[in-house]
FIKOLZA-1660 file (N, C-alpha, C; in steps of 0.1 Angstrom, whole numbers, plus 5000, padded with zeros to 4 digits):
% residues 262
   i   px   py   pz ch aa at
   1 5000 0999 6051  A  M  N
   1 4988 1006 6048  A  M CA
   1 4988 1012 6035  A  M  C
   2 4977 1010 6027  A  E  N
   2 4976 1016 6014  A  E CA
   2 4962 1022 6012  A  E  C
   3 4962 1032 6004  A  I  N
   3 4949 1039 6000  A  I CA
   3 4947 1038 5985  A  I  C
   4 4936 1032 5981  A  N  N
   4 4933 1031 5967  A  N CA
   4 4945 1024 5960  A  N  C
   5 4951 1014 5966  A  G  N
   5 4961 1006 5960  A  G CA
   5 4975 1012 5960  A  G  C
   6 4977 1024 5966  A  E  N
   6 4990 1030 5967  A  E CA
   6 4994 1032 5981  A  E  C
   7 5008 1032 5984  A  P  N
   7 5012 1034 5998  A  P CA
   7 5007 1047 6004  A  P  C
   8 5002 1046 6016  A  A  N
   8 4996 1058 6022  A  A CA
   8 5007 1068 6026  A  A  C
   9 5004 1080 6023  A  T  N
   9 5013 1091 6026  A  T CA
   9 5011 1096 6041  A  T  C
  10 5019 1104 6046  A  V  N
  10 5017 1110 6059  A  V CA
  10 5004 1118 6059  A  V  C
  11 5001 1125 6049  A  E  N
  11 4989 1132 6048  A  E CA
  11 4977 1123 6049  A  E  C
  12 4978 1112 6042  A  D  N
  12 4967 1102 6042  A  D CA
  12 4964 1097 6056  A  D  C
  13 4975 1093 6063  A  V  N
  13 4974 1088 6077  A  V CA
  13 4968 1098 6086  A  V  C
  14 4973 1111 6084  A  H  N
  14 4968 1122 6093  A  H CA
  14 4953 1123 6091  A  H  C
  15 4949 1123 6078  A  R  N
  15 4934 1125 6075  A  R CA
  15 4926 1113 6081  A  R  C
  16 4931 1101 6080  A  A  N
  16 4924 1090 6086  A  A CA
  16 4923 1090 6101  A  A  C
  17 4933 1096 6107  A  A  N
  17 4934 1097 6121  A  A CA
  17 4925 1108 6127  A  A  C
  18 4923 1119 6120  A  V  N
  18 4916 1130 6126  A  V CA
  18 4902 1132 6121  A  V  C
  19 4898 1125 6110  A  W  N
  19 4885 1126 6105  A  W CA
  19 4878 1113 6108  A  W  C
  20 4870 1114 6119  A  N  N
  20 4864 1101 6124  A  N CA
  20 4850 1098 6117  A  N  C
  21 4851 1097 6104  A  Y  N
  21 4839 1093 6096  A  Y CA
  21 4842 1083 6086  A  Y  C
  22 4834 1072 6086  A  G  N
  22 4837 1061 6077  A  G CA
  22 4833 1048 6083  A  G  C
  23 4835 1037 6076  A  H  N
  23 4832 1024 6081  A  H CA
  23 4843 1014 6077  A  H  C
  24 4842 1002 6082  A  F  N
  24 4853 0993 6079  A  F CA
  24 4848 0978 6082  A  F  C
  25 4856 0969 6078  A  T  N
  25 4855 0955 6081  A  T CA
  25 4868 0949 6083  A  T  C
  26 4869 0939 6092  A  S  N
  26 4881 0933 6096  A  S CA
  26 4880 0918 6094  A  S  C
  27 4891 0912 6089  A  M  N
  27 4891 0898 6086  A  M CA
  27 4905 0891 6088  A  M  C
  28 4904 0879 6091  A  Q  N
  28 4917 0871 6092  A  Q CA
  28 4919 0864 6078  A  Q  C
  29 4931 0865 6073  A  V  N
  29 4934 0859 6060  A  V CA
  29 4944 0847 6062  A  V  C
  30 4941 0836 6057  A  R  N
  30 4950 0824 6058  A  R CA
  30 4951 0818 6044  A  R  C
  31 4963 0816 6039  A  G  N
  31 4964 0810 6026  A  G CA
  31 4958 0818 6016  A  G  C
  32 4958 0832 6017  A  A  N
  32 4952 0841 6008  A  A CA
  32 4937 0839 6006  A  A  C
  33 4931 0834 6017  A  A  N
  33 4916 0833 6017  A  A CA
  33 4911 0838 6030  A  A  C
  34 4898 0842 6030  A  A  N
  34 4892 0847 6042  A  A CA
  34 4878 0841 6044  A  A  C
  35 4874 0838 6056  A  P  N
  35 4861 0832 6058  A  P CA
  35 4850 0843 6056  A  P  C
  36 4841 0839 6047  A  G  N
  36 4829 0848 6044  A  G CA
  36 4833 0861 6038  A  G  C
  37 4843 0860 6028  A  L  N
  37 4847 0873 6022  A  L CA
  37 4835 0880 6015  A  L  C
  38 4826 0872 6009  A  S  N
  38 4815 0879 6002  A  S CA
  38 4806 0886 6012  A  S  C
  39 4805 0882 6025  A  L  N
  39 4798 0889 6035  A  L CA
  39 4805 0902 6039  A  L  C
  40 4818 0901 6039  A  H  N
  40 4826 0914 6042  A  H CA
  40 4823 0924 6031  A  H  C
  41 4824 0919 6019  A  L  N
  41 4822 0929 6008  A  L CA
  41 4807 0934 6008  A  L  C
  42 4798 0926 6011  A  R  N
  42 4784 0931 6012  A  R CA
  42 4783 0941 6023  A  R  C
  43 4789 0938 6035  A  R  N
  43 4789 0948 6046  A  R CA
  43 4794 0962 6041  A  R  C
  44 4805 0962 6034  A  L  N
  44 4811 0974 6029  A  L CA
  44 4801 0982 6020  A  L  C
  45 4794 0974 6011  A  R  N
  45 4785 0980 6001  A  R CA
  45 4773 0986 6009  A  R  C
  46 4768 0979 6018  A  E  N
  46 4756 0983 6026  A  E CA
  46 4759 0995 6035  A  E  C
  47 4771 0995 6041  A  A  N
  47 4774 1007 6050  A  A CA
  47 4777 1019 6041  A  A  C
  48 4783 1017 6030  A  S  N
  48 4785 1029 6021  A  S CA
  48 4772 1035 6016  A  S  C
  49 4762 1026 6014  A  A  N
  49 4749 1032 6010  A  A CA
  49 4743 1040 6020  A  A  C
  50 4746 1038 6033  A  V  N
  50 4741 1046 6044  A  V CA
  50 4749 1059 6046  A  V  C
  51 4763 1057 6047  A  L  N
  51 4771 1068 6050  A  L CA
  51 4775 1077 6038  A  L  C
  52 4776 1071 6027  A  F  N
  52 4780 1078 6014  A  F CA
  52 4769 1075 6003  A  F  C
  53 4757 1079 6005  A  P  N
  53 4746 1075 5996  A  P CA
  53 4748 1081 5982  A  P  C
  54 4756 1092 5980  A  E  N
  54 4757 1098 5967  A  E CA
  54 4769 1093 5960  A  E  C
  55 4778 1085 5967  A  A  N
  55 4790 1080 5960  A  A CA
  55 4788 1067 5953  A  A  C
  56 4796 1065 5943  A  V  N
  56 4796 1052 5936  A  V CA
  56 4806 1043 5943  A  V  C
  57 4801 1033 5950  A  P  N
  57 4810 1024 5958  A  P CA
  57 4820 1017 5949  A  P  C
  58 4831 1014 5955  A  A  N
  58 4841 1006 5948  A  A CA
  58 4835 0992 5946  A  A  C
  59 4838 0986 5935  A  S  N
  59 4833 0973 5932  A  S CA
  59 4841 0962 5940  A  S  C
  60 4835 0950 5941  A  D  N
  60 4841 0939 5949  A  D CA
  60 4855 0936 5943  A  D  C
  61 4856 0936 5930  A  D  N
  61 4869 0933 5924  A  D CA
  61 4879 0944 5927  A  D  C
  62 4875 0956 5927  A  Q  N
  62 4884 0967 5931  A  Q CA
  62 4889 0965 5945  A  Q  C
  63 4881 0962 5954  A  I  N
  63 4885 0960 5968  A  I CA
  63 4894 0948 5969  A  I  C
  64 4891 0938 5963  A  R  N
  64 4900 0926 5963  A  R CA
  64 4913 0929 5957  A  R  C
  65 4914 0937 5947  A  T  N
  65 4926 0941 5941  A  T CA
  65 4934 0950 5951  A  T  C
  66 4928 0959 5958  A  F  N
  66 4935 0967 5968  A  F CA
  66 4940 0958 5979  A  F  C
  67 4932 0948 5983  A  V  N
  67 4937 0939 5994  A  V CA
  67 4949 0931 5989  A  V  C
  68 4948 0926 5977  A  D  N
  68 4959 0919 5971  A  D CA
  68 4972 0927 5970  A  D  C
  69 4971 0940 5966  A  R  N
  69 4983 0948 5966  A  R CA
  69 4989 0951 5980  A  R  C
  70 4980 0953 5990  A  A  N
  70 4984 0955 6003  A  A CA
  70 4991 0943 6009  A  A  C
  71 4986 0931 6006  A  L  N
  71 4992 0919 6011  A  L CA
  71 5006 0916 6005  A  L  C
  72 5008 0921 5993  A  R  N
  72 5020 0918 5986  A  R CA
  72 5022 0903 5985  A  R  C
  73 5033 0898 5991  A  D  N
  73 5036 0884 5990  A  D CA
  73 5031 0876 6003  A  D  C
  74 5023 0882 6011  A  R  N
  74 5019 0876 6023  A  R CA
  74 5006 0868 6021  A  R  C
  75 5005 0856 6026  A  D  N
  75 4993 0848 6025  A  D CA
  75 4985 0848 6038  A  D  C
  76 4992 0851 6049  A  D  N
  76 4985 0851 6062  A  D CA
  76 4986 0864 6068  A  D  C
  77 4975 0870 6073  A  A  N
  77 4976 0884 6078  A  A CA
  77 4962 0887 6085  A  A  C
  78 4962 0898 6093  A  S  N
  78 4950 0904 6097  A  S CA
  78 4948 0916 6088  A  S  C
  79 4936 0917 6082  A  V  N
  79 4934 0927 6072  A  V CA
  79 4922 0936 6076  A  V  C
  80 4923 0949 6075  A  Q  N
  80 4912 0958 6077  A  Q CA
  80 4910 0966 6065  A  Q  C
  81 4897 0967 6060  A  V  N
  81 4894 0975 6048  A  V CA
  81 4885 0986 6053  A  V  C
  82 4889 0999 6051  A  T  N
  82 4881 1010 6056  A  T CA
  82 4877 1019 6045  A  T  C
  83 4865 1023 6045  A  V  N
  83 4860 1033 6035  A  V CA
  83 4859 1047 6041  A  V  C
  84 4867 1056 6035  A  L  N
  84 4869 1070 6040  A  L CA
  84 4863 1080 6030  A  L  C
  85 4859 1091 6035  A  P  N
  85 4855 1102 6026  A  P CA
  85 4868 1108 6019  A  P  C
  86 4867 1110 6006  A  N  N
  86 4878 1117 5999  A  N CA
  86 4878 1132 6003  A  N  C
  87 4890 1137 6007  A  P  N
  87 4890 1151 6013  A  P CA
  87 4887 1162 6003  A  P  C
  88 4889 1159 5990  A  T  N
  88 4887 1170 5980  A  T CA
  88 4876 1167 5970  A  T  C
  89 4870 1155 5970  A  R  N
  89 4860 1151 5960  A  R CA
  89 4848 1145 5967  A  R  C
  90 4842 1152 5977  A  W  N
  90 4830 1148 5984  A  W CA
  90 4819 1147 5974  A  W  C
  91 4811 1136 5974  A  P  N
  91 4810 1126 5983  A  P CA
  91 4818 1113 5979  A  P  C
  92 4828 1114 5971  A  H  N
  92 4836 1103 5967  A  H CA
  92 4843 1097 5979  A  H  C
  93 4847 1084 5978  A  T  N
  93 4853 1077 5989  A  T CA
  93 4867 1071 5985  A  T  C
  94 4875 1069 5995  A  D  N
  94 4887 1062 5993  A  D CA
  94 4887 1049 6000  A  D  C
  95 4895 1039 5996  A  I  N
  95 4896 1026 6002  A  I CA
  95 4909 1025 6009  A  I  C
  96 4910 1023 6022  A  M  N
  96 4922 1022 6029  A  M CA
  96 4923 1007 6034  A  M  C
  97 4934 1001 6031  A  V  N
  97 4936 0987 6035  A  V CA
  97 4949 0986 6044  A  V  C
  98 4947 0981 6056  A  S  N
  98 4958 0980 6065  A  S CA
  98 4961 0965 6067  A  S  C
  99 4973 0961 6068  A  V  N
  99 4977 0947 6070  A  V CA
  99 4986 0946 6082  A  V  C
 100 4983 0936 6090  A  D  N
 100 4990 0934 6102  A  D CA
 100 4993 0919 6104  A  D  C
 101 5000 0915 6115  A  E  N
 101 5002 0901 6118  A  E CA
 101 4989 0893 6120  A  E  C
 102 4989 0881 6116  A  P  N
 102 4977 0873 6118  A  P CA
 102 4974 0870 6133  A  P  C
 103 4962 0868 6137  A  V  N
 103 4958 0864 6150  A  V CA
 103 4956 0849 6150  A  V  C
 104 4961 0842 6160  A  D  N
 104 4960 0827 6159  A  D CA
 104 4946 0822 6161  A  D  C
 105 4937 0830 6167  A  G  N
 105 4923 0825 6168  A  G CA
 105 4920 0816 6179  A  G  C
 106 4930 0812 6187  A  A  N
 106 4927 0803 6199  A  A CA
 106 4920 0811 6210  A  A  C
 107 4911 0804 6216  A  A  N
 107 4904 0810 6227  A  A CA
 107 4913 0811 6239  A  A  C
 108 4911 0822 6247  A  G  N
 108 4918 0824 6259  A  G CA
 108 4910 0820 6271  A  G  C
 109 4915 0823 6283  A  P  N
 109 4907 0819 6295  A  P CA
 109 4893 0825 6294  A  P  C
 110 4883 0819 6300  A  P  N
 110 4869 0824 6300  A  P CA
 110 4868 0838 6305  A  P  C
 111 4860 0846 6299  A  L  N
 111 4859 0860 6302  A  L CA
 111 4849 0863 6313  A  L  C
 112 4853 0872 6322  A  R  N
 112 4843 0878 6331  A  R CA
 112 4839 0891 6326  A  R  C
 113 4826 0893 6324  A  V  N
 113 4820 0904 6317  A  V CA
 113 4810 0911 6326  A  V  C
 114 4810 0925 6325  A  R  N
 114 4800 0932 6332  A  R CA
 114 4791 0939 6321  A  R  C
 115 4779 0942 6325  A  T  N
 115 4769 0949 6316  A  T CA
 115 4769 0964 6319  A  T  C
 116 4765 0971 6309  A  V  N
 116 4764 0986 6311  A  V CA
 116 4753 0990 6300  A  V  C
 117 4745 1000 6304  A  Q  N
 117 4735 1004 6294  A  Q CA
 117 4742 1014 6284  A  Q  C
 118 4741 1009 6272  A  Y  N
 118 4747 1017 6261  A  Y CA
 118 4743 1011 6248  A  Y  C
 119 4739 1020 6239  A  E  N
 119 4736 1016 6225  A  E CA
 119 4744 1024 6215  A  E  C
 120 4752 1017 6207  A  R  N
 120 4760 1024 6197  A  R CA
 120 4751 1032 6187  A  R  C
 121 4756 1043 6183  A  E  N
 121 4749 1051 6172  A  E CA
 121 4750 1043 6159  A  E  C
 122 4739 1042 6151  A  L  N
 122 4740 1034 6139  A  L CA
 122 4746 1020 6142  A  L  C
 123 4740 1013 6151  A  A  N
 123 4745 1001 6156  A  A CA
 123 4746 0990 6146  A  A  C
 124 4739 0991 6135  A  Q  N
 124 4739 0981 6125  A  Q CA
 124 4751 0982 6116  A  Q  C
 125 4759 0993 6118  A  L  N
 125 4771 0995 6110  A  L CA
 125 4784 0993 6118  A  L  C
 126 4794 0988 6112  A  K  N
 126 4807 0988 6118  A  K CA
 126 4815 1000 6114  A  K  C
 127 4812 1011 6121  A  H  N
 127 4817 1024 6118  A  H CA
 127 4829 1028 6127  A  H  C
 128 4835 1040 6123  A  R  N
 128 4847 1044 6130  A  R CA
 128 4844 1052 6143  A  R  C
 129 4832 1055 6147  A  A  N
 129 4829 1062 6159  A  A CA
 129 4829 1052 6171  A  A  C
 130 4841 1050 6176  A  T  N
 130 4842 1039 6186  A  T CA
 130 4845 1044 6200  A  T  C
 131 4844 1057 6202  A  L  N
 131 4848 1063 6215  A  L CA
 131 4840 1057 6227  A  L  C
 132 4826 1056 6225  A  G  N
 132 4818 1051 6235  A  G CA
 132 4821 1036 6239  A  G  C
 133 4822 1028 6229  A  L  N
 133 4825 1014 6233  A  L CA
 133 4839 1012 6239  A  L  C
 134 4848 1020 6234  A  T  N
 134 4862 1019 6240  A  T CA
 134 4862 1024 6254  A  T  C
 135 4855 1035 6257  A  F  N
 135 4854 1040 6270  A  F CA
 135 4848 1030 6280  A  F  C
 136 4837 1024 6276  A  H  N
 136 4830 1014 6285  A  H CA
 136 4839 1001 6287  A  H  C
 137 4846 0997 6277  A  R  N
 137 4855 0986 6278  A  R CA
 137 4866 0989 6288  A  R  C
 138 4872 1001 6287  A  R  N
 138 4882 1005 6296  A  R CA
 138 4877 1006 6310  A  R  C
 139 4865 1011 6312  A  Q  N
 139 4860 1012 6325  A  Q CA
 139 4857 0998 6331  A  Q  C
 140 4853 0989 6323  A  A  N
 140 4851 0975 6328  A  A CA
 140 4864 0969 6333  A  A  C
 141 4874 0971 6325  A  R  N
 141 4887 0965 6328  A  R CA
 141 4893 0971 6341  A  R  C
 142 4891 0984 6342  A  Q  N
 142 4896 0991 6354  A  Q CA
 142 4888 0986 6367  A  Q  C
 143 4876 0981 6365  A  A  N
 143 4868 0976 6376  A  A CA
 143 4871 0961 6378  A  A  C
 144 4880 0955 6371  A  G  N
 144 4884 0941 6373  A  G CA
 144 4878 0931 6364  A  G  C
 145 4870 0936 6354  A  F  N
 145 4864 0926 6344  A  F CA
 145 4873 0926 6332  A  F  C
 146 4869 0916 6323  A  D  N
 146 4877 0914 6311  A  D CA
 146 4871 0922 6299  A  D  C
 147 4858 0925 6300  A  D  N
 147 4851 0931 6289  A  D CA
 147 4838 0936 6293  A  D  C
 148 4830 0941 6283  A  V  N
 148 4817 0947 6286  A  V CA
 148 4807 0942 6277  A  V  C
 149 4794 0941 6282  A  L  N
 149 4783 0937 6273  A  L CA
 149 4773 0948 6274  A  L  C
 150 4768 0953 6263  A  F  N
 150 4759 0964 6263  A  F CA
 150 4745 0960 6264  A  F  C
 151 4737 0968 6272  A  V  N
 151 4723 0966 6274  A  V CA
 151 4715 0978 6269  A  V  C
 152 4704 0975 6262  A  G  N
 152 4696 0986 6256  A  G CA
 152 4688 0993 6267  A  G  C
 153 4682 1004 6263  A  R  N
 153 4673 1012 6272  A  R CA
 153 4661 1004 6277  A  R  C
 154 4657 0994 6269  A  D  N
 154 4646 0985 6273  A  D CA
 154 4650 0973 6282  A  D  C
 155 4663 0972 6285  A  G  N
 155 4668 0961 6293  A  G CA
 155 4673 0949 6285  A  G  C
 156 4672 0950 6272  A  D  N
 156 4676 0938 6264  A  D CA
 156 4691 0938 6262  A  D  C
 157 4697 0926 6263  A  L  N
 157 4711 0925 6260  A  L CA
 157 4713 0927 6245  A  L  C
 158 4724 0934 6241  A  L  N
 158 4726 0937 6227  A  L CA
 158 4739 0930 6221  A  L  C
 159 4751 0936 6225  A  E  N
 159 4763 0931 6219  A  E CA
 159 4775 0935 6229  A  E  C
 160 4786 0928 6227  A  G  N
 160 4798 0932 6234  A  G CA
 160 4805 0943 6228  A  G  C
 161 4816 0947 6234  A  S  N
 161 4824 0959 6229  A  S CA
 161 4827 0957 6214  A  S  C
 162 4833 0946 6211  A  V  N
 162 4837 0943 6197  A  V CA
 162 4833 0928 6193  A  V  C
 163 4822 0923 6199  A  W  N
 163 4818 0910 6197  A  W CA
 163 4803 0908 6199  A  W  C
 164 4798 0897 6193  A  N  N
 164 4785 0892 6196  A  N CA
 164 4785 0881 6206  A  N  C
 165 4774 0880 6213  A  I  N
 165 4773 0870 6223  A  I CA
 165 4763 0859 6218  A  I  C
 166 4767 0846 6220  A  A  N
 166 4759 0835 6217  A  A CA
 166 4758 0827 6230  A  A  C
 167 4745 0823 6233  A  C  N
 167 4742 0815 6245  A  C CA
 167 4737 0801 6242  A  C  C
 168 4738 0792 6251  A  W  N
 168 4733 0779 6249  A  W CA
 168 4724 0775 6261  A  W  C
 169 4711 0771 6258  A  D  N
 169 4702 0768 6269  A  D CA
 169 4700 0753 6271  A  D  C
 170 4709 0746 6265  A  G  N
 170 4709 0731 6266  A  G CA
 170 4703 0724 6254  A  G  C
 171 4695 0732 6246  A  T  N
 171 4689 0725 6234  A  T CA
 171 4691 0734 6221  A  T  C
 172 4694 0747 6223  A  Q  N
 172 4695 0755 6211  A  Q CA
 172 4705 0767 6214  A  Q  C
 173 4710 0773 6203  A  V  N
 173 4718 0785 6204  A  V CA
 173 4709 0797 6204  A  V  C
 174 4712 0806 6213  A  V  N
 174 4703 0818 6215  A  V CA
 174 4712 0830 6212  A  V  C
 175 4707 0838 6202  A  W  N
 175 4714 0851 6198  A  W CA
 175 4705 0863 6203  A  W  C
 176 4711 0874 6207  A  T  N
 176 4704 0885 6211  A  T CA
 176 4697 0892 6199  A  T  C
 177 4687 0900 6202  A  E  N
 177 4681 0908 6191  A  E CA
 177 4682 0923 6196  A  E  C
 178 4678 0932 6187  A  G  N
 178 4678 0946 6191  A  G CA
 178 4689 0953 6182  A  G  C
 179 4691 0966 6185  A  P  N
 179 4701 0974 6177  A  P CA
 179 4715 0970 6180  A  P  C
 180 4721 0962 6172  A  R  N
 180 4734 0957 6173  A  R CA
 180 4740 0953 6160  A  R  C
 181 4753 0951 6159  A  L  N
 181 4759 0947 6146  A  L CA
 181 4758 0932 6144  A  L  C
 182 4754 0928 6133  A  A  N
 182 4754 0914 6129  A  A CA
 182 4768 0910 6124  A  A  C
 183 4776 0906 6133  A  G  N
 183 4790 0903 6130  A  G CA
 183 4791 0892 6120  A  G  C
 184 4802 0893 6112  A  I  N
 184 4804 0884 6101  A  I CA
 184 4806 0870 6107  A  I  C
 185 4814 0869 6118  A  T  N
 185 4816 0856 6124  A  T CA
 185 4803 0850 6129  A  T  C
 186 4795 0858 6135  A  M  N
 186 4781 0854 6139  A  M CA
 186 4773 0849 6128  A  M  C
 187 4773 0856 6117  A  Q  N
 187 4766 0852 6105  A  Q CA
 187 4771 0838 6100  A  Q  C
 188 4784 0836 6100  A  L  N
 188 4790 0824 6095  A  L CA
 188 4787 0812 6104  A  L  C
 189 4787 0815 6117  A  L  N
 189 4784 0804 6126  A  L CA
 189 4769 0800 6124  A  L  C
 190 4760 0810 6122  A  R  N
 190 4746 0806 6121  A  R CA
 190 4744 0798 6108  A  R  C
 191 4751 0801 6097  A  L  N
 191 4750 0793 6085  A  L CA
 191 4755 0779 6088  A  L  C
 192 4766 0778 6095  A  G  N
 192 4772 0765 6098  A  G CA
 192 4763 0757 6107  A  G  C
 193 4757 0763 6117  A  L  N
 193 4747 0756 6126  A  L CA
 193 4735 0751 6118  A  L  C
 194 4730 0759 6109  A  R  N
 194 4719 0755 6101  A  R CA
 194 4722 0743 6092  A  R  C
 195 4734 0743 6087  A  R  N
 195 4738 0731 6078  A  R CA
 195 4739 0718 6087  A  R  C
 196 4743 0720 6099  A  L  N
 196 4744 0709 6108  A  L CA
 196 4730 0705 6114  A  L  C
 197 4720 0713 6112  A  G  N
 197 4707 0710 6118  A  G CA
 197 4706 0713 6132  A  G  C
 198 4715 0722 6137  A  V  N
 198 4714 0726 6151  A  V CA
 198 4704 0738 6153  A  V  C
 199 4695 0736 6162  A  P  N
 199 4685 0747 6165  A  P CA
 199 4692 0759 6170  A  P  C
 200 4688 0771 6164  A  E  N
 200 4693 0784 6169  A  E CA
 200 4682 0794 6166  A  E  C
 201 4682 0804 6175  A  V  N
 201 4671 0814 6175  A  V CA
 201 4676 0828 6179  A  V  C
 202 4670 0838 6173  A  T  N
 202 4673 0852 6178  A  T CA
 202 4661 0856 6186  A  T  C
 203 4663 0861 6198  A  R  N
 203 4652 0864 6207  A  R CA
 203 4656 0874 6217  A  R  C
 204 4646 0880 6224  A  K  N
 204 4648 0890 6235  A  K CA
 204 4656 0882 6246  A  K  C
 205 4667 0888 6250  A  T  N
 205 4675 0882 6261  A  T CA
 205 4678 0893 6271  A  T  C
 206 4677 0890 6283  A  T  N
 206 4679 0900 6294  A  T CA
 206 4689 0894 6304  A  T  C
 207 4694 0903 6313  A  R  N
 207 4703 0898 6324  A  R CA
 207 4696 0886 6331  A  R  C
 208 4683 0888 6334  A  E  N
 208 4676 0877 6342  A  E CA
 208 4675 0864 6334  A  E  C
 209 4673 0865 6321  A  S  N
 209 4672 0852 6313  A  S CA
 209 4685 0845 6312  A  S  C
 210 4696 0852 6315  A  L  N
 210 4709 0845 6314  A  L CA
 210 4710 0833 6324  A  L  C
 211 4702 0834 6334  A  S  N
 211 4703 0823 6344  A  S CA
 211 4698 0810 6338  A  S  C
 212 4690 0811 6327  A  E  N
 212 4685 0799 6320  A  E CA
 212 4696 0792 6311  A  E  C
 213 4707 0799 6309  A  M  N
 213 4717 0794 6300  A  M CA
 213 4728 0786 6307  A  M  C
 214 4733 0776 6300  A  T  N
 214 4744 0768 6306  A  T CA
 214 4757 0772 6301  A  T  C
 215 4758 0780 6290  A  A  N
 215 4771 0784 6285  A  A CA
 215 4769 0796 6276  A  A  C
 216 4780 0804 6274  A  A  N
 216 4779 0816 6266  A  A CA
 216 4793 0818 6260  A  A  C
 217 4794 0824 6248  A  V  N
 217 4807 0827 6242  A  V CA
 217 4806 0841 6235  A  V  C
 218 4817 0847 6234  A  A  N
 218 4819 0859 6226  A  A CA
 218 4825 0855 6212  A  A  C
 219 4820 0861 6202  A  T  N
 219 4824 0857 6188  A  T CA
 219 4827 0869 6180  A  T  C
 220 4839 0869 6174  A  N  N
 220 4843 0879 6164  A  N CA
 220 4854 0874 6155  A  N  C
 221 4860 0882 6147  A  S  N
 221 4870 0878 6137  A  S CA
 221 4882 0872 6143  A  S  C
 222 4885 0876 6156  A  H  N
 222 4897 0871 6162  A  H CA
 222 4895 0857 6168  A  H  C
 223 4883 0854 6172  A  C  N
 223 4880 0841 6178  A  C CA
 223 4866 0838 6176  A  C  C
 224 4863 0827 6170  A  A  N
 224 4849 0823 6167  A  A CA
 224 4841 0819 6179  A  A  C
 225 4848 0815 6190  A  A  N
 225 4840 0810 6202  A  A CA
 225 4849 0812 6214  A  A  C
 226 4849 0824 6219  A  Q  N
 226 4857 0827 6232  A  Q CA
 226 4847 0825 6244  A  Q  C
 227 4850 0815 6252  A  P  N
 227 4841 0812 6263  A  P CA
 227 4839 0824 6273  A  P  C
 228 4827 0825 6278  A  I  N
 228 4824 0835 6288  A  I CA
 228 4821 0828 6301  A  I  C
 229 4828 0832 6312  A  A  N
 229 4826 0825 6325  A  A CA
 229 4815 0831 6332  A  A  C
 230 4813 0844 6331  A  A  N
 230 4802 0851 6339  A  A CA
 230 4799 0864 6333  A  A  C
 231 4786 0868 6334  A  V  N
 231 4781 0881 6331  A  V CA
 231 4775 0887 6344  A  V  C
 232 4782 0897 6349  A  D  N
 232 4778 0903 6362  A  D CA
 232 4779 0891 6372  A  D  C
 233 4769 0889 6379  A  A  N
 233 4769 0879 6390  A  A CA
 233 4764 0865 6384  A  A  C
 234 4760 0864 6372  A  T  N
 234 4756 0852 6366  A  T CA
 234 4767 0844 6361  A  T  C
 235 4769 0832 6366  A  T  N
 235 4780 0823 6361  A  T CA
 235 4775 0812 6352  A  T  C
 236 4783 0807 6343  A  F  N
 236 4779 0797 6334  A  F CA
 236 4787 0784 6337  A  F  C
 237 4781 0773 6339  A  P  N
 237 4788 0761 6342  A  P CA
 237 4797 0756 6331  A  P  C
 238 4793 0760 6318  A  G  N
 238 4800 0755 6307  A  G CA
 238 4793 0742 6302  A  G  C
 239 4795 0740 6288  A  D  N
 239 4789 0729 6282  A  D CA
 239 4797 0724 6270  A  D  C
 240 4804 0713 6272  A  Q  N
 240 4812 0708 6261  A  Q CA
 240 4805 0706 6248  A  Q  C
 241 4792 0702 6249  A  E  N
 241 4784 0700 6237  A  E CA
 241 4783 0713 6229  A  E  C
 242 4781 0724 6236  A  F  N
 242 4781 0737 6229  A  F CA
 242 4794 0741 6222  A  F  C
 243 4805 0739 6229  A  T  N
 243 4818 0741 6223  A  T CA
 243 4820 0732 6211  A  T  C
 244 4816 0720 6212  A  R  N
 244 4818 0710 6201  A  R CA
 244 4810 0714 6189  A  R  C
 245 4797 0719 6191  A  L  N
 245 4788 0723 6180  A  L CA
 245 4794 0735 6173  A  L  C
 246 4799 0745 6181  A  L  N
 246 4804 0757 6174  A  L CA
 246 4817 0754 6166  A  L  C
 247 4825 0745 6172  A  R  N
 247 4837 0741 6164  A  R CA
 247 4833 0734 6151  A  R  C
 248 4823 0726 6151  A  R  N
 248 4818 0719 6139  A  R CA
 248 4812 0729 6130  A  R  C
 249 4805 0739 6135  A  A  N
 249 4798 0749 6126  A  A CA
 249 4809 0757 6119  A  A  C
 250 4820 0761 6127  A  W  N
 250 4830 0769 6120  A  W CA
 250 4838 0761 6109  A  W  C
 251 4838 0748 6111  A  Q  N
 251 4845 0740 6101  A  Q CA
 251 4836 0739 6088  A  Q  C
 252 4824 0743 6089  A  E  N
 252 4815 0744 6077  A  E CA
 252 4817 0757 6069  A  E  C
 253 4825 0766 6075  A  V  N
 253 4826 0779 6068  A  V CA
 253 4835 0778 6056  A  V  C
 254 4830 0785 6045  A  E  N
 254 4838 0786 6033  A  E CA
 254 4848 0797 6033  A  E  C
 255 4861 0794 6030  A  W  N
 255 4871 0804 6029  A  W CA
 255 4873 0808 6015  A  W  C
 256 4871 0820 6012  A  E  N
 256 4871 0825 5999  A  E CA
 256 4884 0833 5995  A  E  C
 257 4889 0830 5983  A  P  N
 257 4902 0837 5979  A  P CA
 257 4900 0852 5980  A  P  C
 258 4910 0859 5986  A  V  N
 258 4909 0874 5986  A  V CA
 258 4915 0880 5974  A  V  C
 259 4923 0873 5967  A  R  N
 259 4929 0878 5954  A  R CA
 259 4920 0877 5943  A  R  C
 260 4918 0887 5934  A  P  N
 260 4909 0886 5923  A  P CA
 260 4915 0875 5913  A  P  C
 261 4905 0869 5905  A  T  N
 261 4909 0860 5895  A  T CA
 261 4917 0866 5884  A  T  C
 262 4928 0861 5881  A  R  N
 262 4936 0867 5870  A  R CA
 262 4934 0861 5857  A  R  C
% end
């Protein structure tokens, strides 16, 4: 873990742990490249404009330099970039980069998911206030489910705990709408599907309309297409065509070098 390109001190870690304000992005790095890096950098810029409107954000090259330093000689890793308030120079910010072991990205057994009414605050941001989503995910697991899918006050399906849901109605990919995070993996899959000419749409989706779907997946930086077996009492028979299309769409993704050009 480093902050502004320097090893994090105990005081830095304490500050990051107890001051729950800021935003972040997470990515998988392979061969010193990450899928959709430019989208991750844009996410950081846009979130900083909301949470730190008076601060001058770090440039893309600065962030890439910080990531490069934190990676050291590693080319494969899980990387998280977090923007934190500077404790003594408000509203200035610090950039924290943490590096961990890479995730293989392989899909696990199909998930059994339950729904719960919950809307994240500032849902369009990937921010550090994660108590609510963590609580509901833990409650779902204690009830025998694998994860949780959030439903808005109007009954619309929104997003999973740390993932977006994509459904297949037999002819097109269906994404939920409403207050939710537009995940980077979701954005990349949509770009790939468009390049392949696969129909996809964002529309109002409810628990009831799930019965019209033949398959569903959870998508995030750890797995581009994790199959979902059921949402509440609605089960999905599965569709190999959907899986094949998502795999092809992911192959269309551009992996961008994380290290700045020297």
